[in-house]
Phi, psi and omega in degrees: 000317181300319182298324182282326185275331187302306181299313178296325178300314179298320178297316180295317179296319178298315179295319178298317179299315178295324177296316177295322178298316179295317182295327180289349176081032178293155178301151183301324179297319179294319179297318179292337172283325183289328183299307178292330178296316178295320178297317179296315179298319179297314179296319178295321177296318178297324183281323189265346182263130177230162180236133182283132177288328185284308186248351178082009182292147173267124186240138179236130176286138177284338177264122185292347184251007177224152180265147175295141182259330183228151178287131179282344179272310186246349178084004181289149176287135182267149175289141177256000000 
């Protein structure tokens, strides 16, 4: 369930954040800076967060450019 809900959840949260930013009346230049920043953060979250099949733990890699390979709770190998 977590795997199916995670990508749409991140997209919705990103759009909501941009909507609140727009509603607060920030300058247009700031808003145009926020759009790629939110997109980058969303992509990094999609890439670094994994879910363990064995115990259901949510795992986040400390390195933004690599995916976790093993579960830190139960030690099971994670699907890539």
